[in-house]
N, C-alpha and C positions, 0 to 999 in steps of 0.2 A: 455530694453527700446524699444518701438515700433518706427520704422522708419516712417517718414512722407511719405504719398503717393506721387508717382511721378506726376508731372504735366507738361503741355506744357510750353515751354519757349517762352516768348514774349520779345520785345526789346524796351519797353518804355524808359528805362534809358540809352540805349546804341545806340540810333539812329545815333547820330553824329559819334561816334567811329566806328560803323558798317560801315557807308558810307566811312569813310576815310580808314579803314583797308581793306575792301573788294574791293572797286571800285576806290581806289586812286592810283593804280599802275598797274603793268603788270598782277597780278593775276586776277583782275577784267576784264581787257581788254581781256585776253585769254578766260576767262569763257564766256563772251558775244560773242566773235567771234565764238567759237565752237557752242554754242546754236543757234546762228543766222544762221550759215552755215548749220546746221542740219535741221532747220525748213525751210529754203529756198528750200531744196531738196524735201520736201514732201507737202508743203502747196499749195493748188490750187490758181490760179491767179484770185481770186475774193474776194470781201470784206467778212470777216469772223466775226462771233460773238466770242469774246475771253474772257475767265475768267482767271484772274491771282490770284490764291489762295496763300495767304501769299506773297503778291506782294512786300513787302518791300518798297524801294524807287522808284520802278516802272521803272527800267532801260529797262527791256524786253518789258513791256507794252508800253513804250514810243516809242520804235523802231517799234513795231507792229502798233501802232496808226499812226506813220509817214508813214507807207505803206498802209494806208487807211482802216485798220480794226477797228471794233467797239469794244472797250476794256472796260471791267469792272475790277476794282482792288478791291480785298478783302484783308484787312490787319487788324489784331487786335490791333496793336500798333499805337496810335494816332500820335506820333511824326514821325513815318515812313510814315504814310499816308499823313500827312501834307507836308513832304518832297516831296512825289510823286506829290501832287497837285501843289506845287511850280514849279517842273520840267516841268509839263505839261503846266502850265500857261506861263512859260518862253519860251517854244517852240511854244506856240499858238495852242496847240492841245487839243481836247476834250476827256473826258472819264467819266465813272461813278465810283464813289469812295464809298466803303462800309467799315465802320469800324466794323469788325466782325471776330471772329474765324471761322475755318472751320466747327465746330459743328453747327453753326447757319445759314449755307448757304442754306440748302435744304428748299424748299418752298418759297424762295425769288424771284425766276425767273419763267417766264411763259413757257420757253422752255429750253432744254439743249443747250450747246455751241458747236460750230464747233471745237474749240481748247481750252483746259484747260491746263494752266501752273501750275505746282507744283514744284517749284525749291527751293532747299535748305530749305525744310519744314519738311520732314519726320524725319530728324535727331534731330529735336528740340521737337518732340512729345513724350509724356509719353507712348503712345501705337501706334506706327506708323501704324500697319495694320488696325487700326480702320478707318482710313481716306479713305481706298481704295474703299469700297462700296459707299461712298459719292461721290468720284471722278467719279465713274462709272455712277451714276445717273446724274451728272452734265455734262457728255460728251455725245454728240449726237451719235447715233448708227453708223453713218458714219464719226464721228469726230476723233480727235487725242487728246491723253494725252501726254504732254511733261513733263517727270518726271526726275528731276536731284536730286541726293542725295550724301551725304558724304560717301565715300567708305572706309569701314573698312579694306579691303585688303591693300589699299594704306597707311593707318595709321600704320598698322603692319609692312609693308615694310620699311617705314621711320624710325620707331623705331629700326628695325633690323640694318639698316645702321648706326644708331647712337649708337648702342651697348646698348640700353636700355632693357636689357634682363630681369631684375627684374620686370620692368613695364609690359613686355609681359607675364611673368609667372603669374603675378597677374591679367592679363587682365584688366588693368586700362587704358581704352581708352577714357572715358568720360571727357569732360571739367568740371571744377569746378568753383563755385562762379561766378565772373564776367568774366570768360574766354569766349572767342569767339570760343573755340573749341566745336563743337556740343556735346550734351549730349548723343546721341545714334548713333554712327557710324553704318552704315548698312552693313550687310553681303549680298553681291549681290545674292548668291545662296539661302539664306533664303528668301530674298525679292522676288526673282523670283517665288518661290513656293507659297508665299502668294498672288502674283499678278495673278496667273493662273486662279483663279475663276472669275476675273473681267476684265483682259486685256491680250492681247497677244503682246509681244514685237516685233516690226517690224524692229527696227534699234537701234544700240548701239554705243556710242562713249565715249571715255575717255576725261575728261577735265583736262588739265595740267598733261599730261602723263610724262613729264620730267622736266618741269620748277622748281617744288618744290623740286626736288632732286639735282638740280645744286648747287655747292658751291656758297656761297654768293658773292664772288668776281666775279664769272662768270655771275651771275644774274645781278650784278651792271653794268657791261660793255656791256651786250648784247643789241643789238638794238631791240626795240619792234617789228618792222616789221619782223625781222628775227625770233623772238620768235613766232609770230602769224603764219608765214608761216610754220614753223616746227611743231608746235602743230597741226595745221589743217592737215598737211600732214600725221601725225602719229596717229591721234585720233582714227583710226579704225585698226591700225596695230595689228595683232593677238598676238604679244608678248608684246605690250606696252599699248594697250587700257585699259586692266584691272588694270593698275597701275595709272590711272587717279585719282587725288585727289577727284574729283567728277566723277560720271558716269551719262551720259545722255541717257535715254531710250525714244524712241518715240513709243507709244503704241496705239493700236486700241481696242475699247471695245469688250469684249466677248458678244455674243448675249444672 
């Protein structure tokens, strides 16, 4: 029996659950803190044109708009985009909202962007490398690509710690059905090779390099301020950065 062709995963039916699970606690706070700290280090102090590809509920875009940048959010799932609009309205901030998948973005803009965000998108795509030339065209020659993705190495390590050896032998890493586990965790070395033709990686950080490995009872009683301090302090440690549940790469376009 022929298997159905893989397809990109969108979040129409899971917008509320996604918001609660990802951004309702320490995991989301750590993710935002690391991404924001990394971007603060490299972005010039002038208003930038920003494109958020797969913007979701717009948390990062909202932060950038609050710092005076001109933000465009592109998101294929209507409920997610509606949630982003509501967040911007509540904050009294302006942005451009486009309901479209990444395949429909080329040709919609008069010029490329100073900063393109592509956070937690690749792992939901049927063919992750296919988006890279599109991101390259959307990024200005002197601009930045902020790329964050679900780290296959971290998923393997977590399964090792849990003793899920049968799962590892069968390489069953993808989420199933309504699971919020990404369908294609990415091998960083493989992605780096695919990225070479389009971007050079200037800076790398791990996102949640230790939090997700902590026993639940330690997570429950840890202060968020302490978690953020320690995650930020260790996000580029040579022994720990590669264990981040997500990896954040800041990239410059290849000429």
